[in-house]
NUKERO-516487 format. One record per atom (N, C-alpha, C, CB): x, y, z; residue in one letter. Coordinates in steps of 0.1 Angstrom, whole numbers, plus 5000, padded with zeros to 4 digits. Glycine has a CB too. Layout:
// residues N
XYZa;...
***
This chain:
// residues 204
500949885000m;500050005000m;500950125000m;499050005012m;500650224991s;501450344990s;501150445001s;501350404976s;501850555001r;501550665010r;500150725008r;502650775009r;499450755019y;498050805019y;498050945013y;497450795033y;497150965003r;497051094997r;495551144997r;497551094983r;494751075005g;493351115005g;492951225014g;492550985009g;491651225018a;491151335027a;491751325041a;489651335028a;492451425045v;493251415058v;492351415070v;494251525059v;491251495070v;490351505081v;489551375083v;489451625080v;489151325072r;488351195072r;489151085078r;487951155058r;490451075074q;491350975079q;491550995094q;492650975072q;491751125098s;491951155112s;490751115121s;492251305114s;489551145116r;488351105123r;488250955124r;487051165115r;488650885113r;488550735114r;489350675125r;488950675100r;490550745127l;491450685137l;491350765151l;492850695132l;490550865152g;490250935164g;491451025169g;490050835175g;492251075159l;493351155163l;493751245151l;494651065166l;493951375154m;494351465143m;495751435139m;494151615148m;495851375128l;497151315124l;498151415117l;496951195115l;497551515111f;498351595102f;498651735108f;497651615089f;497851785116g;498151905124g;498452035116g;499351875132g;498052045104n;498252165096n;496952225091n;499252135084n;496852355093g;495652415088g;494552435098g;495052345076g;494252555101e;493152585111e;491852525107e;493052735114e;491552535094s;490252485089s;490152335091s;490052515075s;491252255089k;491252115091k;491052075106k;492552055086k;491652155114t;491552125129t;490152155134t;492552215137t;489552265129k;488152295132k;487152185127k;487752435126k;487452135115a;486552035110a;486651905118a;486952005095a;487851875122f;488051755131f;487351765144f;489551725133f;487551885151n;486951905164n;485451915163n;487452035170n;484851955152k;483451965150k;482751825149k;483152045137k;483451735144k;482851595142k;483851495148k;482651565127k;483851485161k;484751385167k;484151245168k;485051435182k;483751195156y;483251055155y;483751005141y;481751055157y;483650885139k;484050825127k;483250865115k;484050665128k;483850875103p;483050915092p;482150805087p;484050955080p;481250835078g;480350725073g;479050725080g;481050595074g;478150635074e;476750625079e;476650585093e;476050525070e;477550495098h;477450445111h;478450505121h;477550295111h;479050615117g;480050675125g;479750725139g;480650795118g;478450755141q;478050805154q;477450705164q;477050915152q;477550575160k;477150475169k;478050465181k;477150335162k;477350465193r;478150485205r;478750345210r;477250535216r;478050235207f;478450115213f;479250015204f;477250045219f;479850075194s;480649985185s;481949945192s;481050065172s;482249815192q;483349765199q;484449735188q;483049635207q;485649735193i;486849705184i;487649595190i;487749835182i;488049495182s;488749385186s;490149415190s;488749265175s;490949325196e;492349355200e;493149375187e;492849235208e;492849295177y;493549305164y;493249445158y;493149195154y;491949485159g;491549615154g;492349735161g;490049635156g;492549715174k;493249825182k;494649825177k;493149795197k;495249705175q;496649705171q;496849765157q;497149565171q;495949735148l;495949785135l;495749935135l;494849725126l;494849985143q;494650125144q;495850205148q;493550155154q;496650155158e;497850225163e;498850225152e;498350155175e;498950115145k;499950105134k;499550205123k;500049965128k;498350215120q;497850305110q;498050455114q;496350285107q;497950485127k;498250615132k;499650655129k;497950625147k;500550565132a;501950595129a;502250605114a;502850475134a;501650525106r;501850535092r;501350665086r;501050425085r;500150705090f;499650825084f;500250955090f;498150825086f;500550945103m;501151065109m;502451105103m;501251045124m;503250995101y;504651015096y;504751005081y;505650925102y;503550975074g;503550975060g;504350865053g;503951105054g;504350745058i;505050635053i;504150525047i;506050575063i;504750445038s;503950335032s;503950215041s;504550305018s;503150115038e;503149995046e;504449925046e;501949905041e;505049925034k;506349855032k;507449925041k;506849855017k;507450055041q;508350135049q;508150105064q;508250285046q;506850105068c;506450075082c;506949945086c;504950085083c;506749845078r;507249705082r;508749695082r;506749605072r;509449765073n;510949765073n;511449835086n;511449835061n;510849945090y;511250015102y;511049925114y;510450145104y;509949845114y;509749755125y;510849645126y;508349695125y;511149595114k;512149485113k;513549535118k;512349435099k;513949655114k;515149715119k;515149745134k;515449845111k;513949795139a;513849825153a;513949705162a;512449895156a;513449585156s;513449465164s;514849405166s;512549355157s;515749455158k;517149415159k;517949505168k;517749405145k;517449615172n;518149705180n;517949665195n;517649845178n;518949705203a;518749685218a;517749785223a;520149705225a;516949745232g;515849825237g;514549775234g;516049965232g;513549845238v;512149805236v;511749835222v;511149885246v;511349725215t;511149735200t;510149845196t;510549605195t;509049865203g;508049965200g;508650105201g;506849955208g;509450125211e;510150255213e;511150285203e;510750265227e;511950175199e;512950195189e;512350225175e;513750065188e;511150165173f;510450185161f;510050335160f;509150095160f;509550385170m;509050525170m;510250625170m;508250555183m;511350585176k;512550675175k;513050685161k;513750615184k;512950575153m;513350575139m;512550665131m;513350435133m;511250675134l;510350765127l;510650905130l;508850735131l;511050935143e;511351065147e;512651115140e;511551075162e;513551015137r;514851055131r;514751075116r;515850945134r;513651055110r;513451085096r;513751235093r;512051045091r;514451265082l;514751405079l;513551495078l;515551415067l;512451445072d;511251535071d;510651565084d;510251465062d;510751465093n;510251495107n;511151595114n;510151355115n;512451585113v;513351675119v;513051815114v;514851635116v;512851835101i;512551965096i;511252025102i;512451965081i;510251935103y;508951965110y;509152005124y;507951855108y;509851915132r;510151945146r;510852075148r;510851825152r;511752105139a;512552225140a;511752355138a;513752225131a;510552335133g;509652455131g;509752515117g;509952555141g;510452455108f;510652505094f;509452475085f;511952445088f;508552395090a;507352355082a;506152345091a;507652225074a;505052375086a;503752365093a;503252225095a;502752455087a;503752135087s;503351995088s;504351905083s;501951975081s;504251775086r;505251675080r;505151665065r;504951545086r;503851675059p;503751665045p;504551785038p;502351675040p;504351905044q;505052025039q;506652005040q;504652155046q;507051955051a;508451925053a;508951825043a;508751875068a;508151725041r;508551615031r;508751685017r;507551505030r;507851775014q;507851835001q;509151925000q;506651924998q;509451995010m;510652075010m;511951995007m;510852145024m;512051875014v;513151795012v;513151734998v;513151675022v;512051694993s;511951634980s;512251734969s;510451584978s;512051854971h;512351964962h;513752014964h;511352074963h;514551944971s;516051984974s;516152124980s;516751974960s;515352164989l;515452284996l;516252275009l;514052344999l;516652155012i;517352135025i;518752075023i;516552035034i;519652125031k;521052075031k;521352005044k;522052195028k;522051895043i;522551825055i;524051825055i;521951675056i;524651885065n;526151895066n;526751955053n;526751755068n;526052055048g;526452125036g;526152065022g;527952135037g;525451955022r;525151885009r;523651885008r;525651745009r;523151924995r;521751924992r;521251774992r;521451994979r;520051754997v;519551614997v;518051624993v;519651555011v;517551514989k;516151514985k;515351384988k;515951534970k;515851324999t;515351195004t;514751215018t;516351085004t;513451235019p;512751255032p;513051155043p;511351275030p;513351035039s;513450925048s;514850905054s;513150795042s;515850995050i;517150995056i;517150985071i;518051115051i;517850895077q;517950885092q;519050985097q;518150745096q;518651085104i;519651185109i;520451115120i;518951315113i;521651175122k;522551125133k;522851245142k;523851065127k;523351205154e;523751315163e;524951395157e;524151255177e;524851525157g;525851605152g;525551655138g;527151535152g;524551595131d;524151645118d;523651785118d;523051545112d;524051865108k;523652005107k;522752015095k;524852105107k;521652085096f;520652105085f;520352255084f;519452025088f;520052285071e;519652425068e;518952435055e;520752525069e;518152545053v;517552565040v;518552625031v;516352675042v;518552585018i;519552635009i;519452795008i;519352574995i;520652855006d;520753005007d;519753074998d;522153045003d;519553034985k;518753104976k;517253094979k;518953054962k;516853014989k;515453004992k;515153065006k;515052854992k;516153115013k;515953165026k;515153285027k;517353195033k;515153365016d;514253485015d;512953465008d;515053595008d;512653335006s;511353294999s;510153335008s;511353154995s;509053365002k;507853385010k;507353265018k;506653425000k;507853155013l;507453025020l;507953025035l;508152905013l;509053095038f;509653095051f;509353225059f;511053065050f;508653315053e;508353445060e;507653425074e;507553535052e;506653335074v;505953315086v;506753235096v;504653235083v;507553145090v;508453055099v;509453145107v;509252965090v;510053245101k;510953335107k;510353415119k;511653425097k;509053435118q;508453515128q;507753435139q;507353605121q;507753305137s;507053215146s;507953185158s;506653085140s;507353145169k;508053105181k;507752955183k;507653185194k;508552875177t;508352725178t;509152665189t;508752665165t;508452575197k;509152505208k;509752375202k;508152475220k;511052365201t;511652255195t;511952145206t;512952285187t;512052015202p;512351915212p;513851935217p;512151775206p;514151875228k;515451905234k;516651845226k;515551845248k;516351755217w;517451695209w;517751775196w;517051555206w;516951885194i;517251965182i;517452105186i;516051955172i;518552165181s;518852305183s;518552375170s;520352325187s;517552465170a;517152535157a;517252685158a;515752495154a;517852745148d;517852885146d;516852915135d;519352935141d;515652945139v;514452965130v;514753085121v;513152985138v;515253195126k;515453315117k;516553285107k;515853435126k;517553205111g;518553175101g;518253045093g;519853145109g;517152985096l;516652865089l;517752755089l;516252895075l;518352735101k;519352625102k;519352565116k;520752685099k;519852455117g;519852385130g;520852275131g;518452345134g;520752205143e;521652095145e;520951985154e;523052135151e;521251865151v;520751755159v;521751725170v;520551625150v;521451775182t;522451775193t;522451635200t;522151885203t;521451555198a;521351425205a;520351345197a;520951435220a;520151215200l;519151135194l;517951135203l;519650995191l;516751125197p;515551115205p;515550995214p;514251115196p;515051015227d;514950905236d;513450875238d;515650935249d;513150785247k;511750735249k;510850845253k;511750625259k;511350955259d;510551065263d;510151155251d;511151145274d;510851145240d;510651225229d;509751175218d;511951265223d;509351045219i;508550985209i;507051025210i;508650835210i;506351015200e;504951055199e;504050985209e;504351035185e;503551055219r;502750985230r;501350955226r;502751085242r;500851005215a;499550975211a;499450845204a;499051085200a;500550775202i;500550645196i;501050535206i;501450635183i;500250435208d;500650325217d;501550225209d;499350245222d;502850245211n;503850165203n;503850015207n;505250225205n;503349985219q;503349845223q;502349765214q;502949835238q;501249835211l;500249765202l;500749745188l;498949855202l;501649835184i;502349815171i;503249695171i;503149945167i;503949675182t;504749555184t;503949435183t;505549565197t;502749435190e;501849315190e;501349285176e;500749335200e;501049395169f;500549375155f;501549305146f;500249515149f;502849345147y;503849295138y;504449165143y;504949395135y;504349135155s;505049015161s;504248885160s;505349045176s;503048895153k;502248775152k;502748685141k;500748815148k;
***
């Protein structure tokens, strides 16, 4: 299954979580209808199986970070070989994606926008232009917007914003550059996703 390109609010309502976080109108639409889409979406007593719960958490991770099913499974396989709790290692790998780092640094309003920036070669890592959103960043990696785009209207709002970055990223928003000062730990992973259920889903 490829990366999801459908209606973002509808998918968020289906999973019960605002997955994309960009656009005031989308957020309002989600908050207005906090129930599943479709004819039977407002039924109060619908139950979900254990498998359904596991699938739902996996789908949350997939759609929130904008990855395909194949990528999701590959991340899990790599995470299972690392020392530590597999579910947490899986989420750390998602956090270390370059597009997520650009989003966390406050250079983009959403992960999809950050992914597009990287894909269009607007980002440099350690002085080299890259265009692969899935690059796994390392401690000490430096990132910045390419010089000829720093005065673009795309970043006018970014320069004026006050973004709270995670402790493992040092970002100069006005200069549109930053550094990965550490790797994300278990306290930095997305809390809205139950990574243990993802482990149960893939370990069957």
